[in-house]
KOLNU-285973 format. One record per residue (C-alpha): residue in three letters; x, y, z; residue number from 1. Coordinates in steps of 0.25 Angstrom, whole numbers, m for minus. Last residue first. Layout:
N
{aa: ALA, xx: X, yy: Y, zz: Z, i: NUM}
...
END
This chain:
378
{aa: UNK, xx: m487, yy: m434, zz: m1, i: 378}
{aa: UNK, xx: m476, yy: m436, zz: 10, i: 377}
{aa: UNK, xx: m473, yy: m421, zz: 10, i: 376}
{aa: UNK, xx: m487, yy: m417, zz: 12, i: 375}
{aa: UNK, xx: m490, yy: m427, zz: 23, i: 374}
{aa: UNK, xx: m477, yy: m424, zz: 29, i: 373}
{aa: UNK, xx: m480, yy: m409, zz: 31, i: 372}
{aa: UNK, xx: m494, yy: m412, zz: 37, i: 371}
{aa: UNK, xx: m489, yy: m421, zz: 47, i: 370}
{aa: UNK, xx: m477, yy: m412, zz: 50, i: 369}
{aa: UNK, xx: m488, yy: m401, zz: 53, i: 368}
{aa: UNK, xx: m495, yy: m410, zz: 63, i: 367}
{aa: UNK, xx: m482, yy: m413, zz: 70, i: 366}
{aa: UNK, xx: m479, yy: m399, zz: 70, i: 365}
{aa: UNK, xx: m492, yy: m395, zz: 77, i: 364}
{aa: UNK, xx: m503, yy: m389, zz: 70, i: 363}
{aa: UNK, xx: m514, yy: m379, zz: 77, i: 362}
{aa: UNK, xx: m525, yy: m375, zz: 68, i: 361}
{aa: UNK, xx: m529, yy: m361, zz: 73, i: 360}
{aa: UNK, xx: m543, yy: m356, zz: 72, i: 359}
{aa: UNK, xx: m550, yy: m365, zz: 83, i: 358}
{aa: UNK, xx: m538, yy: m365, zz: 93, i: 357}
{aa: UNK, xx: m535, yy: m350, zz: 90, i: 356}
{aa: UNK, xx: m548, yy: m345, zz: 94, i: 355}
{aa: UNK, xx: m545, yy: m343, zz: 108, i: 354}
{aa: UNK, xx: m533, yy: m335, zz: 106, i: 353}
{aa: UNK, xx: m541, yy: m326, zz: 97, i: 352}
{aa: UNK, xx: m550, yy: m323, zz: 108, i: 351}
{aa: UNK, xx: m539, yy: m321, zz: 118, i: 350}
{aa: UNK, xx: m533, yy: m310, zz: 108, i: 349}
{aa: UNK, xx: m547, yy: m303, zz: 109, i: 348}
{aa: UNK, xx: m547, yy: m304, zz: 124, i: 347}
{aa: UNK, xx: m532, yy: m298, zz: 124, i: 346}
{aa: UNK, xx: m537, yy: m285, zz: 116, i: 345}
{aa: UNK, xx: m527, yy: m275, zz: 116, i: 344}
{aa: UNK, xx: m515, yy: m285, zz: 112, i: 343}
{aa: UNK, xx: m523, yy: m291, zz: 102, i: 342}
{aa: UNK, xx: m528, yy: m279, zz: 95, i: 341}
{aa: UNK, xx: m514, yy: m273, zz: 95, i: 340}
{aa: UNK, xx: m509, yy: m285, zz: 87, i: 339}
{aa: UNK, xx: m520, yy: m283, zz: 76, i: 338}
{aa: UNK, xx: m519, yy: m268, zz: 76, i: 337}
{aa: UNK, xx: m504, yy: m267, zz: 75, i: 336}
{aa: UNK, xx: m504, yy: m278, zz: 64, i: 335}
{aa: UNK, xx: m513, yy: m269, zz: 56, i: 334}
{aa: UNK, xx: m505, yy: m257, zz: 58, i: 333}
{aa: UNK, xx: m493, yy: m264, zz: 55, i: 332}
{aa: UNK, xx: m498, yy: m267, zz: 41, i: 331}
{aa: UNK, xx: m487, yy: m275, zz: 32, i: 330}
{aa: UNK, xx: m489, yy: m288, zz: 40, i: 329}
{aa: UNK, xx: m504, yy: m287, zz: 36, i: 328}
{aa: UNK, xx: m512, yy: m292, zz: 48, i: 327}
{aa: UNK, xx: m517, yy: m305, zz: 55, i: 326}
{aa: UNK, xx: m525, yy: m306, zz: 67, i: 325}
{aa: UNK, xx: m539, yy: m303, zz: 60, i: 324}
{aa: UNK, xx: m536, yy: m315, zz: 52, i: 323}
{aa: UNK, xx: m536, yy: m324, zz: 64, i: 322}
{aa: UNK, xx: m532, yy: m339, zz: 61, i: 321}
{aa: UNK, xx: m518, yy: m335, zz: 58, i: 320}
{aa: UNK, xx: m510, yy: m347, zz: 52, i: 319}
{aa: UNK, xx: m514, yy: m348, zz: 38, i: 318}
{aa: UNK, xx: m515, yy: m332, zz: 38, i: 317}
{aa: UNK, xx: m501, yy: m332, zz: 41, i: 316}
{aa: UNK, xx: m496, yy: m340, zz: 29, i: 315}
{aa: UNK, xx: m493, yy: m328, zz: 20, i: 314}
{aa: UNK, xx: m498, yy: m314, zz: 26, i: 313}
{aa: UNK, xx: m508, yy: m310, zz: 36, i: 312}
{aa: UNK, xx: m498, yy: m306, zz: 47, i: 311}
{aa: UNK, xx: m500, yy: m313, zz: 60, i: 310}
{aa: UNK, xx: m506, yy: m310, zz: 75, i: 309}
{aa: UNK, xx: m504, yy: m324, zz: 82, i: 308}
{aa: UNK, xx: m514, yy: m328, zz: 92, i: 307}
{aa: UNK, xx: m508, yy: m338, zz: 103, i: 306}
{aa: UNK, xx: m513, yy: m352, zz: 105, i: 305}
{aa: UNK, xx: m500, yy: m359, zz: 104, i: 304}
{aa: UNK, xx: m504, yy: m364, zz: 89, i: 303}
{aa: UNK, xx: m507, yy: m349, zz: 86, i: 302}
{aa: UNK, xx: m494, yy: m344, zz: 90, i: 301}
{aa: UNK, xx: m487, yy: m356, zz: 82, i: 300}
{aa: UNK, xx: m495, yy: m352, zz: 70, i: 299}
{aa: UNK, xx: m490, yy: m338, zz: 70, i: 298}
{aa: UNK, xx: m476, yy: m341, zz: 73, i: 297}
{aa: UNK, xx: m475, yy: m352, zz: 63, i: 296}
{aa: UNK, xx: m478, yy: m342, zz: 51, i: 295}
{aa: UNK, xx: m481, yy: m350, zz: 38, i: 294}
{aa: UNK, xx: m472, yy: m346, zz: 26, i: 293}
{aa: UNK, xx: m473, yy: m332, zz: 31, i: 292}
{aa: UNK, xx: m474, yy: m318, zz: 26, i: 291}
{aa: UNK, xx: m474, yy: m304, zz: 32, i: 290}
{aa: UNK, xx: m473, yy: m308, zz: 46, i: 289}
{aa: UNK, xx: m482, yy: m302, zz: 57, i: 288}
{aa: UNK, xx: m483, yy: m314, zz: 67, i: 287}
{aa: UNK, xx: m489, yy: m309, zz: 80, i: 286}
{aa: UNK, xx: m491, yy: m318, zz: 93, i: 285}
{aa: UNK, xx: m501, yy: m317, zz: 104, i: 284}
{aa: UNK, xx: m501, yy: m313, zz: 119, i: 283}
{aa: UNK, xx: m489, yy: m322, zz: 121, i: 282}
{aa: UNK, xx: m487, yy: m333, zz: 131, i: 281}
{aa: UNK, xx: m490, yy: m345, zz: 122, i: 280}
{aa: UNK, xx: m481, yy: m339, zz: 111, i: 279}
{aa: UNK, xx: m469, yy: m337, zz: 120, i: 278}
{aa: UNK, xx: m470, yy: m351, zz: 126, i: 277}
{aa: UNK, xx: m471, yy: m358, zz: 113, i: 276}
{aa: UNK, xx: m458, yy: m349, zz: 109, i: 275}
{aa: UNK, xx: m451, yy: m353, zz: 121, i: 274}
{aa: UNK, xx: m453, yy: m368, zz: 119, i: 273}
{aa: UNK, xx: m449, yy: m367, zz: 104, i: 272}
{aa: UNK, xx: m436, yy: m359, zz: 108, i: 271}
{aa: UNK, xx: m434, yy: m345, zz: 106, i: 270}
{aa: UNK, xx: m421, yy: m342, zz: 98, i: 269}
{aa: UNK, xx: m423, yy: m326, zz: 98, i: 268}
{aa: UNK, xx: m432, yy: m317, zz: 106, i: 267}
{aa: UNK, xx: m436, yy: m303, zz: 103, i: 266}
{aa: UNK, xx: m443, yy: m295, zz: 114, i: 265}
{aa: UNK, xx: m451, yy: m283, zz: 111, i: 264}
{aa: UNK, xx: m458, yy: m274, zz: 121, i: 263}
{aa: UNK, xx: m447, yy: m266, zz: 127, i: 262}
{aa: UNK, xx: m441, yy: m263, zz: 113, i: 261}
{aa: UNK, xx: m454, yy: m258, zz: 108, i: 260}
{aa: UNK, xx: m456, yy: m243, zz: 110, i: 259}
{aa: UNK, xx: m441, yy: m240, zz: 113, i: 258}
{aa: UNK, xx: m437, yy: m246, zz: 100, i: 257}
{aa: UNK, xx: m424, yy: m253, zz: 101, i: 256}
{aa: UNK, xx: m426, yy: m268, zz: 100, i: 255}
{aa: UNK, xx: m438, yy: m270, zz: 92, i: 254}
{aa: UNK, xx: m434, yy: m258, zz: 82, i: 253}
{aa: UNK, xx: m419, yy: m264, zz: 81, i: 252}
{aa: UNK, xx: m425, yy: m279, zz: 79, i: 251}
{aa: UNK, xx: m434, yy: m273, zz: 68, i: 250}
{aa: UNK, xx: m423, yy: m267, zz: 61, i: 249}
{aa: UNK, xx: m414, yy: m279, zz: 61, i: 248}
{aa: UNK, xx: m423, yy: m289, zz: 55, i: 247}
{aa: UNK, xx: m419, yy: m291, zz: 41, i: 246}
{aa: UNK, xx: m419, yy: m307, zz: 41, i: 245}
{aa: UNK, xx: m420, yy: m314, zz: 54, i: 244}
{aa: UNK, xx: m418, yy: m311, zz: 69, i: 243}
{aa: UNK, xx: m423, yy: m323, zz: 77, i: 242}
{aa: UNK, xx: m438, yy: m324, zz: 82, i: 241}
{aa: UNK, xx: m446, yy: m322, zz: 94, i: 240}
{aa: UNK, xx: m452, yy: m307, zz: 95, i: 239}
{aa: UNK, xx: m459, yy: m304, zz: 108, i: 238}
{aa: UNK, xx: m468, yy: m292, zz: 108, i: 237}
{aa: UNK, xx: m471, yy: m286, zz: 122, i: 236}
{aa: UNK, xx: m486, yy: m282, zz: 124, i: 235}
{aa: UNK, xx: m490, yy: m268, zz: 125, i: 234}
{aa: UNK, xx: m496, yy: m264, zz: 137, i: 233}
{aa: UNK, xx: m484, yy: m256, zz: 142, i: 232}
{aa: UNK, xx: m487, yy: m246, zz: 131, i: 231}
{aa: UNK, xx: m499, yy: m250, zz: 123, i: 230}
{aa: UNK, xx: m500, yy: m240, zz: 111, i: 229}
{aa: UNK, xx: m485, yy: m237, zz: 109, i: 228}
{aa: UNK, xx: m481, yy: m251, zz: 112, i: 227}
{aa: UNK, xx: m491, yy: m256, zz: 103, i: 226}
{aa: UNK, xx: m486, yy: m247, zz: 92, i: 225}
{aa: UNK, xx: m472, yy: m251, zz: 94, i: 224}
{aa: UNK, xx: m477, yy: m265, zz: 94, i: 223}
{aa: UNK, xx: m484, yy: m264, zz: 80, i: 222}
{aa: UNK, xx: m472, yy: m258, zz: 74, i: 221}
{aa: UNK, xx: m462, yy: m268, zz: 79, i: 220}
{aa: UNK, xx: m471, yy: m279, zz: 76, i: 219}
{aa: UNK, xx: m472, yy: m275, zz: 61, i: 218}
{aa: UNK, xx: m457, yy: m274, zz: 61, i: 217}
{aa: UNK, xx: m457, yy: m289, zz: 65, i: 216}
{aa: UNK, xx: m462, yy: m292, zz: 51, i: 215}
{aa: UNK, xx: m458, yy: m307, zz: 50, i: 214}
{aa: UNK, xx: m452, yy: m304, zz: 36, i: 213}
{aa: UNK, xx: m442, yy: m294, zz: 41, i: 212}
{aa: UNK, xx: m436, yy: m304, zz: 51, i: 211}
{aa: UNK, xx: m437, yy: m308, zz: 65, i: 210}
{aa: UNK, xx: m439, yy: m322, zz: 65, i: 209}
{aa: UNK, xx: m453, yy: m325, zz: 70, i: 208}
{aa: UNK, xx: m461, yy: m325, zz: 83, i: 207}
{aa: UNK, xx: m470, yy: m314, zz: 88, i: 206}
{aa: UNK, xx: m475, yy: m314, zz: 101, i: 205}
{aa: UNK, xx: m484, yy: m304, zz: 109, i: 204}
{aa: UNK, xx: m481, yy: m301, zz: 123, i: 203}
{aa: UNK, xx: m488, yy: m299, zz: 137, i: 202}
{aa: UNK, xx: m477, yy: m295, zz: 147, i: 201}
{aa: UNK, xx: m469, yy: m304, zz: 157, i: 200}
{aa: UNK, xx: m468, yy: m315, zz: 148, i: 199}
{aa: UNK, xx: m474, yy: m328, zz: 150, i: 198}
{aa: UNK, xx: m465, yy: m340, zz: 155, i: 197}
{aa: UNK, xx: m459, yy: m350, zz: 147, i: 196}
{aa: UNK, xx: m465, yy: m361, zz: 138, i: 195}
{aa: UNK, xx: m481, yy: m364, zz: 137, i: 194}
{aa: UNK, xx: m483, yy: m378, zz: 132, i: 193}
{aa: UNK, xx: m493, yy: m380, zz: 121, i: 192}
{aa: UNK, xx: m487, yy: m387, zz: 109, i: 191}
{aa: UNK, xx: m480, yy: m399, zz: 117, i: 190}
{aa: UNK, xx: m469, yy: m400, zz: 107, i: 189}
{aa: UNK, xx: m466, yy: m385, zz: 106, i: 188}
{aa: UNK, xx: m469, yy: m375, zz: 95, i: 187}
{aa: UNK, xx: m482, yy: m381, zz: 90, i: 186}
{aa: UNK, xx: m485, yy: m374, zz: 76, i: 185}
{aa: UNK, xx: m484, yy: m384, zz: 66, i: 184}
{aa: UNK, xx: m483, yy: m380, zz: 51, i: 183}
{aa: UNK, xx: m494, yy: m382, zz: 41, i: 182}
{aa: UNK, xx: m492, yy: m390, zz: 28, i: 181}
{aa: UNK, xx: m494, yy: m385, zz: 15, i: 180}
{aa: UNK, xx: m492, yy: m391, zz: 0, i: 179}
{aa: UNK, xx: m486, yy: m384, zz: m12, i: 178}
{aa: UNK, xx: m486, yy: m392, zz: m24, i: 177}
{aa: UNK, xx: m482, yy: m380, zz: m33, i: 176}
{aa: UNK, xx: m491, yy: m378, zz: m45, i: 175}
{aa: UNK, xx: m489, yy: m363, zz: m45, i: 174}
{aa: UNK, xx: m474, yy: m364, zz: m43, i: 173}
{aa: UNK, xx: m463, yy: m357, zz: m35, i: 172}
{aa: UNK, xx: m470, yy: m343, zz: m31, i: 171}
{aa: UNK, xx: m485, yy: m344, zz: m31, i: 170}
{aa: UNK, xx: m486, yy: m359, zz: m28, i: 169}
{aa: UNK, xx: m476, yy: m358, zz: m18, i: 168}
{aa: UNK, xx: m481, yy: m346, zz: m12, i: 167}
{aa: UNK, xx: m495, yy: m352, zz: m10, i: 166}
{aa: UNK, xx: m488, yy: m364, zz: m3, i: 165}
{aa: UNK, xx: m482, yy: m354, zz: 6, i: 164}
{aa: UNK, xx: m495, yy: m347, zz: 10, i: 163}
{aa: UNK, xx: m502, yy: m361, zz: 12, i: 162}
{aa: UNK, xx: m491, yy: m363, zz: 23, i: 161}
{aa: UNK, xx: m480, yy: m372, zz: 26, i: 160}
{aa: UNK, xx: m477, yy: m377, zz: 12, i: 159}
{aa: UNK, xx: m472, yy: m390, zz: 7, i: 158}
{aa: UNK, xx: m469, yy: m388, zz: m7, i: 157}
{aa: UNK, xx: m469, yy: m399, zz: m16, i: 156}
{aa: UNK, xx: m461, yy: m404, zz: m29, i: 155}
{aa: UNK, xx: m449, yy: m396, zz: m26, i: 154}
{aa: UNK, xx: m436, yy: m397, zz: m34, i: 153}
{aa: UNK, xx: m435, yy: m385, zz: m44, i: 152}
{aa: UNK, xx: m447, yy: m379, zz: m37, i: 151}
{aa: UNK, xx: m440, yy: m375, zz: m25, i: 150}
{aa: UNK, xx: m431, yy: m365, zz: m33, i: 149}
{aa: UNK, xx: m439, yy: m353, zz: m30, i: 148}
{aa: UNK, xx: m436, yy: m356, zz: m15, i: 147}
{aa: UNK, xx: m421, yy: m357, zz: m17, i: 146}
{aa: UNK, xx: m420, yy: m345, zz: m25, i: 145}
{aa: UNK, xx: m428, yy: m337, zz: m15, i: 144}
{aa: UNK, xx: m421, yy: m342, zz: m3, i: 143}
{aa: UNK, xx: m407, yy: m338, zz: m9, i: 142}
{aa: UNK, xx: m412, yy: m324, zz: m13, i: 141}
{aa: UNK, xx: m420, yy: m321, zz: 0, i: 140}
{aa: UNK, xx: m407, yy: m325, zz: 8, i: 139}
{aa: UNK, xx: m398, yy: m316, zz: 1, i: 138}
{aa: UNK, xx: m408, yy: m304, zz: 1, i: 137}
{aa: UNK, xx: m411, yy: m305, zz: 16, i: 136}
{aa: UNK, xx: m425, yy: m308, zz: 19, i: 135}
{aa: UNK, xx: m439, yy: m302, zz: 19, i: 134}
{aa: UNK, xx: m436, yy: m295, zz: 6, i: 133}
{aa: UNK, xx: m437, yy: m309, zz: m2, i: 132}
{aa: UNK, xx: m452, yy: m309, zz: 0, i: 131}
{aa: UNK, xx: m458, yy: m319, zz: m10, i: 130}
{aa: UNK, xx: m446, yy: m328, zz: m12, i: 129}
{aa: UNK, xx: m440, yy: m327, zz: 1, i: 128}
{aa: UNK, xx: m454, yy: m329, zz: 7, i: 127}
{aa: UNK, xx: m456, yy: m343, zz: 0, i: 126}
{aa: UNK, xx: m461, yy: m350, zz: 12, i: 125}
{aa: UNK, xx: m460, yy: m363, zz: 21, i: 124}
{aa: UNK, xx: m457, yy: m372, zz: 10, i: 123}
{aa: UNK, xx: m455, yy: m387, zz: 13, i: 122}
{aa: UNK, xx: m450, yy: m392, zz: 0, i: 121}
{aa: UNK, xx: m454, yy: m405, zz: m7, i: 120}
{aa: UNK, xx: m447, yy: m414, zz: m16, i: 119}
{aa: UNK, xx: m455, yy: m427, zz: m20, i: 118}
{aa: UNK, xx: m446, yy: m438, zz: m26, i: 117}
{aa: UNK, xx: m448, yy: m442, zz: m40, i: 116}
{aa: UNK, xx: m438, yy: m433, zz: m46, i: 115}
{aa: UNK, xx: m426, yy: m439, zz: m36, i: 114}
{aa: UNK, xx: m413, yy: m435, zz: m43, i: 113}
{aa: UNK, xx: m417, yy: m421, zz: m49, i: 112}
{aa: UNK, xx: m424, yy: m417, zz: m36, i: 111}
{aa: UNK, xx: m412, yy: m422, zz: m28, i: 110}
{aa: UNK, xx: m403, yy: m413, zz: m37, i: 109}
{aa: UNK, xx: m413, yy: m401, zz: m35, i: 108}
{aa: UNK, xx: m412, yy: m403, zz: m20, i: 107}
{aa: UNK, xx: m397, yy: m402, zz: m20, i: 106}
{aa: UNK, xx: m396, yy: m391, zz: m29, i: 105}
{aa: UNK, xx: m405, yy: m383, zz: m20, i: 104}
{aa: UNK, xx: m398, yy: m386, zz: m8, i: 103}
{aa: UNK, xx: m384, yy: m382, zz: m14, i: 102}
{aa: UNK, xx: m383, yy: m367, zz: m9, i: 101}
{aa: UNK, xx: m389, yy: m369, zz: 5, i: 100}
{aa: UNK, xx: m397, yy: m358, zz: 10, i: 99}
{aa: UNK, xx: m408, yy: m359, zz: 0, i: 98}
{aa: UNK, xx: m411, yy: m372, zz: 4, i: 97}
{aa: UNK, xx: m419, yy: m369, zz: 16, i: 96}
{aa: UNK, xx: m421, yy: m384, zz: 18, i: 95}
{aa: UNK, xx: m435, yy: m390, zz: 17, i: 94}
{aa: UNK, xx: m435, yy: m401, zz: 8, i: 93}
{aa: UNK, xx: m445, yy: m412, zz: 9, i: 92}
{aa: UNK, xx: m442, yy: m424, zz: 1, i: 91}
{aa: UNK, xx: m453, yy: m435, zz: m3, i: 90}
{aa: UNK, xx: m448, yy: m448, zz: m9, i: 89}
{aa: UNK, xx: m453, yy: m452, zz: m22, i: 88}
{aa: UNK, xx: m442, yy: m462, zz: m26, i: 87}
{aa: UNK, xx: m431, yy: m462, zz: m17, i: 86}
{aa: UNK, xx: m422, yy: m452, zz: m9, i: 85}
{aa: UNK, xx: m411, yy: m458, zz: 0, i: 84}
{aa: UNK, xx: m398, yy: m457, zz: m8, i: 83}
{aa: UNK, xx: m403, yy: m442, zz: m13, i: 82}
{aa: UNK, xx: m405, yy: m439, zz: 2, i: 81}
{aa: UNK, xx: m389, yy: m441, zz: 4, i: 80}
{aa: UNK, xx: m387, yy: m450, zz: 15, i: 79}
{aa: UNK, xx: m383, yy: m446, zz: 29, i: 78}
{aa: UNK, xx: m374, yy: m438, zz: 38, i: 77}
{aa: UNK, xx: m379, yy: m430, zz: 50, i: 76}
{aa: UNK, xx: m378, yy: m415, zz: 51, i: 75}
{aa: UNK, xx: m368, yy: m410, zz: 61, i: 74}
{aa: UNK, xx: m359, yy: m404, zz: 51, i: 73}
{aa: UNK, xx: m370, yy: m394, zz: 46, i: 72}
{aa: UNK, xx: m372, yy: m390, zz: 61, i: 71}
{aa: UNK, xx: m385, yy: m387, zz: 69, i: 70}
{aa: UNK, xx: m384, yy: m387, zz: 84, i: 69}
{aa: UNK, xx: m389, yy: m399, zz: 91, i: 68}
{aa: UNK, xx: m400, yy: m401, zz: 103, i: 67}
{aa: UNK, xx: m410, yy: m391, zz: 97, i: 66}
{aa: UNK, xx: m421, yy: m401, zz: 95, i: 65}
{aa: UNK, xx: m421, yy: m399, zz: 81, i: 64}
{aa: UNK, xx: m406, yy: m400, zz: 80, i: 63}
{aa: UNK, xx: m405, yy: m413, zz: 88, i: 62}
{aa: UNK, xx: m416, yy: m419, zz: 79, i: 61}
{aa: UNK, xx: m409, yy: m416, zz: 67, i: 60}
{aa: UNK, xx: m396, yy: m422, zz: 73, i: 59}
{aa: UNK, xx: m403, yy: m435, zz: 76, i: 58}
{aa: UNK, xx: m408, yy: m437, zz: 62, i: 57}
{aa: UNK, xx: m398, yy: m447, zz: 57, i: 56}
{aa: UNK, xx: m393, yy: m452, zz: 44, i: 55}
{aa: UNK, xx: m396, yy: m439, zz: 38, i: 54}
{aa: UNK, xx: m402, yy: m439, zz: 24, i: 53}
{aa: UNK, xx: m394, yy: m428, zz: 17, i: 52}
{aa: UNK, xx: m397, yy: m418, zz: 6, i: 51}
{aa: UNK, xx: m385, yy: m413, zz: m2, i: 50}
{aa: UNK, xx: m376, yy: m401, zz: m2, i: 49}
{aa: UNK, xx: m364, yy: m409, zz: 5, i: 48}
{aa: UNK, xx: m361, yy: m398, zz: 16, i: 47}
{aa: UNK, xx: m376, yy: m393, zz: 16, i: 46}
{aa: UNK, xx: m382, yy: m406, zz: 19, i: 45}
{aa: UNK, xx: m396, yy: m404, zz: 16, i: 44}
{aa: UNK, xx: m405, yy: m412, zz: 25, i: 43}
{aa: UNK, xx: m413, yy: m425, zz: 25, i: 42}
{aa: UNK, xx: m423, yy: m433, zz: 32, i: 41}
{aa: UNK, xx: m431, yy: m445, zz: 29, i: 40}
{aa: UNK, xx: m445, yy: m447, zz: 35, i: 39}
{aa: UNK, xx: m449, yy: m462, zz: 38, i: 38}
{aa: UNK, xx: m456, yy: m461, zz: 51, i: 37}
{aa: UNK, xx: m463, yy: m449, zz: 55, i: 36}
{aa: UNK, xx: m461, yy: m443, zz: 69, i: 35}
{aa: UNK, xx: m448, yy: m437, zz: 65, i: 34}
{aa: UNK, xx: m455, yy: m428, zz: 55, i: 33}
{aa: UNK, xx: m460, yy: m419, zz: 67, i: 32}
{aa: UNK, xx: m446, yy: m415, zz: 71, i: 31}
{aa: UNK, xx: m442, yy: m413, zz: 56, i: 30}
{aa: UNK, xx: m454, yy: m405, zz: 53, i: 29}
{aa: UNK, xx: m452, yy: m396, zz: 65, i: 28}
{aa: UNK, xx: m438, yy: m393, zz: 62, i: 27}
{aa: UNK, xx: m441, yy: m389, zz: 48, i: 26}
{aa: UNK, xx: m452, yy: m380, zz: 52, i: 25}
{aa: UNK, xx: m445, yy: m373, zz: 64, i: 24}
{aa: UNK, xx: m433, yy: m371, zz: 54, i: 23}
{aa: UNK, xx: m443, yy: m363, zz: 45, i: 22}
{aa: UNK, xx: m446, yy: m354, zz: 56, i: 21}
{aa: UNK, xx: m439, yy: m355, zz: 69, i: 20}
{aa: UNK, xx: m432, yy: m366, zz: 77, i: 19}
{aa: UNK, xx: m428, yy: m364, zz: 91, i: 18}
{aa: UNK, xx: m425, yy: m378, zz: 97, i: 17}
{aa: UNK, xx: m417, yy: m382, zz: 85, i: 16}
{aa: UNK, xx: m417, yy: m381, zz: 71, i: 15}
{aa: UNK, xx: m411, yy: m369, zz: 63, i: 14}
{aa: UNK, xx: m399, yy: m375, zz: 57, i: 13}
{aa: UNK, xx: m407, yy: m387, zz: 53, i: 12}
{aa: UNK, xx: m414, yy: m379, zz: 42, i: 11}
{aa: UNK, xx: m419, yy: m391, zz: 36, i: 10}
{aa: UNK, xx: m421, yy: m406, zz: 37, i: 9}
{aa: UNK, xx: m427, yy: m411, zz: 24, i: 8}
{aa: UNK, xx: m438, yy: m421, zz: 25, i: 7}
{aa: UNK, xx: m439, yy: m434, zz: 17, i: 6}
{aa: UNK, xx: m452, yy: m442, zz: 15, i: 5}
{aa: UNK, xx: m451, yy: m456, zz: 9, i: 4}
{aa: UNK, xx: m458, yy: m462, zz: m3, i: 3}
{aa: UNK, xx: m467, yy: m473, zz: m7, i: 2}
{aa: UNK, xx: m474, yy: m474, zz: 6, i: 1}
END
């Protein structure tokens, strides 16, 4: 090999036993990468405003296993990345650089010093550019500016879905080298162990940060109508996710409306083992998001043999093998009809479950990293 592969260790403050969203991606990429010899690691030192190659990785292992808290002062020392890069090295950046004022300047400086290296960026989505109204305005402005600046240093975009790759070419550069790898969906190491006792009542599960983009308001309206229609036969709705952007109203509705508050449980900081158990013991899952880069909760549901009713936008048709179990996220009636049909007809739901092994391609994080490495190394 004429070059070395370097992986950025990103979003460390969100690593641990309960990762979510993009941090889950970066943590799993790191853990799988350890099985490959010769990979180099680096992180952005926010105190020195430079990229550092750590002289030891034990701290990052401890973070990923939940055995150490994140602290800037605990990060190991090491060499500057600029002193270790050579020739045509491959460098995969993945930090959410919009939160660090000097990140973009540092990566551009590296770009100027190493014109022959291949700079790649692991891109989950361009949602702040396409839909800034799903975020608080200050964040949306920072993230949008950073994402639009990616072409100033990026040779290759490593995308988590065909939908994101399409957005790259539509928004950043029509001729962009945007390649796709699929994310793993195994939540726990053994992949299949049921964890925890079943709930006392049947339930439908929805996983995702409780924020406006995830469209939990649709679930409120659907469960209100189900409660009216089914009474005591209405299944519970368990929501797993932290509170995110612009979610106060839906929290209030779920927790105070007499028609639904006895049916809805909101759970924060669920471990991977607990999440796997919740999926395996549910009737089915639902993921009504307006727009996604991928949609890990949907693919994780199918991985564990449970149907996921999803919206029909962005990357979700790449995951959901059943078009008839998708709905327009702006159409509450359509979502109600699909969800109600599965609750009312358990035999139909069982038929869909039986089709999952033939229609959904399971992918582990080990297999996902193999795809990623092949792209980055090329």
